N, C-alpha and C positions, 0 to 999 in steps of 0.2 A: 641770223646767220648760223648760230650754233645749232639751232633745231634742224636746219637744212643739212648741215654737215653730219649731224647725228643720224638723220634719216638715211642719208647716203651710205654711211658706214654700216648701219643695220641692214640695209638692202644688200650691200655687197657681202656681208657676213652670211646672210640667208642663202644667197645665190651660191656662194662657195660651199656652204653646208649641203645644199641639195646636190651639187655636182659631186661632192665627195661621197655622199650616200649612194648616188647612181653608179659611180665608178666602182665602189666596193661591191655592189650587187653584181655587176657585170663580171668582175674578175673572180669572184667567188664561184659563180656558175661555170666559168671557163675552167677553173682548176678542178671542179668536180667531174666535168665531162672528159677531161684528159686522163683521169685516173681509172676510168672504166675501160678494160681491155676485153676484146672479143677474139676468141680463137677456136678453130676447129682442130680436132685431133683424135687420138685413140687413147683410151684409158689403159695405162700399163700396170698400174697398181692401185688398189682401192681398199680402204678399211672403214666400213660403216661405223664401227665402234669408236674410232678416234676422229673420224671425219676427214681424214687425209686422203687425197687423191693425187696420183701422179699421171700426167698427160704428156704424150709426145705429139707435137704438131706435125704438119706435113713436111717441114724441113728437117725433122728429127730432133728438134730442140725439146728437151724434157723440162716440164714445169711441175713443181710440187706445190700444191694448194691445200687449203682447208675449206671445207664446205660450211656455209651458213646453216642455220637450223631450218631454213625454208627448203633446202635441197634434200630430197629423199634419196639417200645413197643406196638404200636397199633395192632400188629399181635398176641399178647399174651393176655391171661386172667388168672385169678386165677384158679388153678386146673390143668393147663397145666404141663405135664411132660417135663422138659427141661434139656439140657446139656449146662452148662455155663462155660466160661473161663473169669476169672477176675484177675486184678492186686491186689496182696495181700496187698501191701503198701497203695494204694489209695482207694481200694474197688470199683474200676470202672469196670463195665462189658465191656469186649472187644468183645465178641461174645455170642449169645444165640440162641440155635437151639431147636425146638420142637422135642421130641422123640415120635415115634409111637410105643407104647408098643405091639400092635397087631402083627406087622411085626417081632418083636424080638422073640416071642414065637413060 
């Protein structure tokens, strides 16, 4: 009887452990997805030396961000229409692409 009880307890422990591991994985992926922000706007100020970029979106809201090392700021200038993906928590630009407005119309 003690062996049967021990087997049940161990089984329940492993099931709970697996459920916890799966739940942790799901929640960690969700939190990463919600921290990535995508915005279209116009560069109002850019400093390739410091990596700082100021962008105004279509509503006029200004965003001040810092570019990651993967983003080549020398390819951009103030007034460029861009599509930016950045991390909400750190304010770091992960990707920035010029938008060609003539092709969209």
